[in-house]
N, C-alpha and C positions, 0 to 999 in steps of 0.2 A: 506556689506559682506553678502555672502551667505553661511549658516551653513549646513554641512552635518549631516546625522546620522552616528555618528562616528563608530557604530556597525558595519557597512558595512564594513568598512576599515579593521575589524578585520577578516574577512572573508579568509580562505586560497584559493587562485588559482581561479580556475572556477568551476561551477557545475560538479558533477562527469561525467554526460553522456554528457556534452558539450565537455569536454575534451576528451572523446572517440571520438566523433564525429570529432573534431579537426584533432585527430592523424589519422583515419581513411580516412579523406578528404586530409590531406597532402599525405598519401600512395597512395591514389587513382589517384591523380594528378600527382605524380612521375611514377606510374604503371597503365596507362589507359586500359591496356590489362588486367589485373588482374580481377579474377572473386572472389570478396570478399562474403563470407559467414558469415551472422551475427547471433550469438547466444548470442548476447548482451542484448540490452536494450529489455526490455519486452513489445514490441509492437507487435500486434496480425496481422497474416497475411490471416486468412480465412474471406470470406464474412461474412457479418452481416446475421444473420437467416432469411429465407424467411418471416417469421411471422414478424418480427421486420421490414422489407422492405414494406411489404404490409401496416402496421400502420402507416411508414411515408408517404406512397404514399395518404393512406386516409386522415391523418392529414393536408399533403400539401394541397390538394383538398379542404378541408375545409376552408383554409387560403384564397381561392379565391372567397367565397361568403360572403357578408357583413352580412348573418344571423349566420354564422358560425367561421367568423374569431375571432382572439385572439389577444389582445395587450401584454402588460405587464402581465407576470404570477405571481399569487402568490409567494411571496419570499420564503415563507416555501415549496411551490410545491402544485400543484393541489390535491384535495381531491382524485380523482379517483385513482391517483398513490399512495398516503400516505396509504390508504385504502388497496389496494391491497398490498402493501409491508408487512403490519402490519399483515395479513391475511396469505399471504404465507411465509414470511422469519420468523413469530415469532410466533403466534398463532396457525400454523400448529405443532410447535415443542412443545407447549404447554408454550410459554412465552408469558408473559402479556405485551405487549407494545402498547400503544394507538397512533393512526395516528397523534395526536397533539404533539407526541415525536419524529415525524420524519421531518427532515429537507431536502428536495430535492436540489441538489447543481450540479454543473458541475464536480465534481469527488471528490475521496477521497483524492487527493494530496492537491487539494483547501483547504478542511476542515481540515485536520491535520495541514496543514500550518497556517490557519486562525482562528483556535480555540482559540490559544495564545491571541487573541484580548481582550477577555474577562477575562483574568487571571492577576494577578500583576504581576510586574516585579520583584518581590522579591520572587516569588517561587522556590525552589531548583529542580533542573530537574533530572530526571536519565532515562537511555536508555540502552537496550541490546546493547552490543557490539558484532559484526559488525551490523549495524541499517541503514535503508533507510535515506538518509541524509537530506530528508525534514525536519524531526523532529529536527534535531541538528540545522540546518543552520537557520531555522526560529525563534527558540528560541535564537540564536546569534544575529540575527538581531534586536530582541525586547529588547536586552541587559541583557537577563537573565545567559549569560554564562560567561562574563569577557572576558578575551585575550586567544587567541590562543598561547599555549606555545608548540611550536615544533610541536606535532601531538597530542596533547589533550587539551580542554577547562579547564580553571582553576577553574570554577564553575559548571563543569557537573560532574555526578556520573556515571560512567561507570560500566555497570554489563557485565562481559565476556561471552560471549557463543562460547564455542571451544570444540572441540572432546573430550578434558581431562574432561569436566563436561557434555557430551553428548549433548550440545548445550542448556543446562537448566539453566537460569540464577537464581543465588542466590538472596535472599531478600537483599535490602541493609542494609550494616551494619551502616549507618549513616542516619540521620533525612533527609528525602526528603518530597516534596509537591506533586509532580507529576510523574508518570511513563509512560512511553510509551513502550507498548506490541504490537507487530505484529505476528499474528499467524492465518494460516501457514505463518511462517516467511520469509520475504523477508530482506536479501539475501538468507539464507541458506536452506531453504525449509523444516526446521524442525518445530517441532509441540509440543504442550503440550497436555496432556491427561486433562479430566476434574478434576481428582485429583490434579494434578499438578496447572492448574489455580485456584483451589478451594483456593490453599495456597496464592496465589495472591490476590484473594478477601479478605479473611480472615485478610491477613496482611493489607490491604487497610483500612478495617473498623476498625481495632484495632488502627491505627496510622493515622486515617483520612488523607488518601491519595487518590489522583484522579488518576485513572488509564485511559488512552487514548489506547483503544483497536481497533486496525487496522485489520479489518478481511476482506480486499479486495480480500482474495484468499479463502474463506471459500467454494466456490462452487467445489474446486477441491480436498475437502476432502474425501477420500476413507475409512477410518479406522473409526469404530463405537465409540472408546474410545476418540475420537478427537472432542470437541465441536466445532459447528458452530458458536455459538455467546457465548459472556461472559455472557449474560444473562441468559444462562442455569444454571448459578451459583447461588446460594441462596446468597442474599445480594448483588449482583451486580448493583442493581438498585441504590443503595445508594451512590456508588464509580465508576462508570464506564460510559465513553461515548463511543460510539461503530462509526465506520468507514465502510461503505461498497461502494462498486462501481460496476457499470456495464460495466467497462472497459475491464477486463479480463473474467469476468461470460460470457458476451455477446457479446465481441468485439467492446464494444463503446468507443475505443481510441480516434476515429475520431469525435463522436457523442458528447461526454463529458456529461456524466451523472452518478450521484452516491447519496448518501445521509448519513445523520449522525442522531443518535439516541442521544438524550439528555432526560434522564429520568427526570421527574418532582420531583422525591424523592431527586434527586442531588442538592446541595446547597454548597456555599463557603462563606467564611468570609471577611468582608470589613475590612480596615484598622482600622476602628473605632469599630470593633467588632462585627458590624450587620451582619446576614445571608441574603443570598440572593439567589433565586434559579437560575442555571444555563440556565434552560430551556429558562425561558423569557429574560435573558440577551444575549443568543445566538439569540434569535428571534429578540431582539433590533440592534444586530449587524447586522443580514441579512437585515433588512429592511432599514437600513441606508447605506450598502455598496454593496448590491447584488439586482439586478433585477429579478431574477428568472429564472430558468431553460426553454428553448423554448418549447412551446406547442407541436410542434411535436415531440421532443426529449423525453418528458415525456410521449406522446402516445407511441412511440416505446419503450419505458423501461416497460410499461404495459404490452405489448404485450409478453415480455419474459415471463411471468407467466401464459400466456394461454397454454393449452393442447399441442398446436402446438409448440409453442415457447419453453416451457421447455424440450421437445423431442429434438427440434433442438440444444437448447443451449448444452443438455447433449452430443450430436454427437460431436458438436465442442470440448467440453472438454475433450471427450475421444480421440479425436484426438492429443490435444497437449500433454496430457498424456502419450499417444503411443510416442510422440516424446521425452519426458522425460525418458522413459524406455529405448529408443534406445541410448541416450546420456550416462546415467548411465551404461549402460551394456558396451557401447564402451570404457569409460575412465577406468571402472574397469576391463576391458581384458588387459589394458595397465599396471596394476599393482598400478593405482592412487586411493586413498582412496576419495569415492563420498559419498555426504548426501543430503537428500531432494530427490525429483522426486517421490515421493510416495502419499504424500496429497497436492503437490505443484508442479506447472511448473517449479520449479527452481532447478537446480541441482550445488551443491556445492561442489569443486574440489580442494584437496590439490595438490599444484604444486608440480612438480618433483624435488627431490634434495633440496627442500627448497628454491627453486628460488623466488625472490621478486614477488610480485604480476605483478607489472606495467613490469618488465623484461618478465614475462612469457606471459603476454598481447602483447608485442612488437613482441616475438619470433612468438606465432600463427600468428600474423597479417603479418609479413614480411616472414615467412617461409611456412605457410601453408594457408595464406588468411583467417583466420578464425578469428572473433571478438568475445571475451568474456568481462566480465566485472571484473577489477581487483579488488580481494577482500578488498585489502587496502583502496580502495575508499569508503568503508563502514564503516571504523574506524579501530582502532589500532589492534582490534583482529582478523580482516579480512586480515591481511598480511598472505602471505604464501598461499593464497587460490584465485580461480577465480570463478565467476559464469557464468553458462552457462543457456540459457533462451530456454526454449520448444516452445515458439510461433513461430518459423519458419515454413516454408514449410516442409512438410516431405523428398520431395527428395532432398532436401538443407541440411537438418539434417542428412540424411543418408550419403551424400557425406562428410561432414563434418567429421563426426565420422569415414569415412575410411580413412579421411586425417590425423587423429590424429596420 
């Protein structure tokens, strides 16, 4: 007899974006003539920055010569990239992060899902709601969430983020061990100020709670009071792991590259009461399960920080944020409440007349040939909303808004 990981049987239906793709595919097959405009999944549409392309070509040429070819990459990432990240993303902002605390990977999605490997199954998890599904599903797969009861997990603590509380989650009212925070937020596009984030760090320090801080969209931040890193907050090194991505920053959704910061100050306790540093445990996990990000990809990521790369990346981000402005202005002109779109490439929109999220999704697809992401797919508090992504092409975005 072969036994399953029964936790997988508790997972409801399919992954959110797989279900969206299925519905779009079914409609397209029935209406092959339809021109469908996607404002749904957060996949980029603009070409890679020229500095990145140049670095890819150069690194690829190196692989053709015995003197310069590379095999397995270091599991933690090449020093040239980790040093560059530490200098530009942290030290330039007055944040003390050592390259040995940076782990290069194939993306933030992988790391936010895999980080649970080093944590005990008995940890109580809290998430903001609505929430990026990976945080929830991977903890369910690990057996931390119990059974799925209707539309909630029995052992998961939900921290509602709605218009009524200005999308600012309240601190947990019951004991938890781990809290996932994503800011700028996916899906709502909203942010926390430094003062608001400090409340979370102080809470974590008081209660010995681990904060999983997903900063995949930090490059889109436009307002000064919004922190780019949780490590801008005093004490965060003792309580927080931060995840970053080149996918949305520089269009690496196809190349795959991101990184995770695990400070050496951060420790957890074993079942027997002994403390162990999470940095060394994550290193142990990576050296066992991960063979490293490709050399040519890491050279491409390094090029993002060159003067030319920074300028080109900023131009691409401005392009997407102009799309966000177009979307937000368009839906607001229809009298719909819209959030985000200022420090984030996502616009979170209240459905008309409290229409259920999937109903509004189907209406937009079948009547307008527009694809959004139903808010209920991100959790109970997402019901009655839909997320629009600004990562489309500008002409398609303008056309979609005109069709609203």
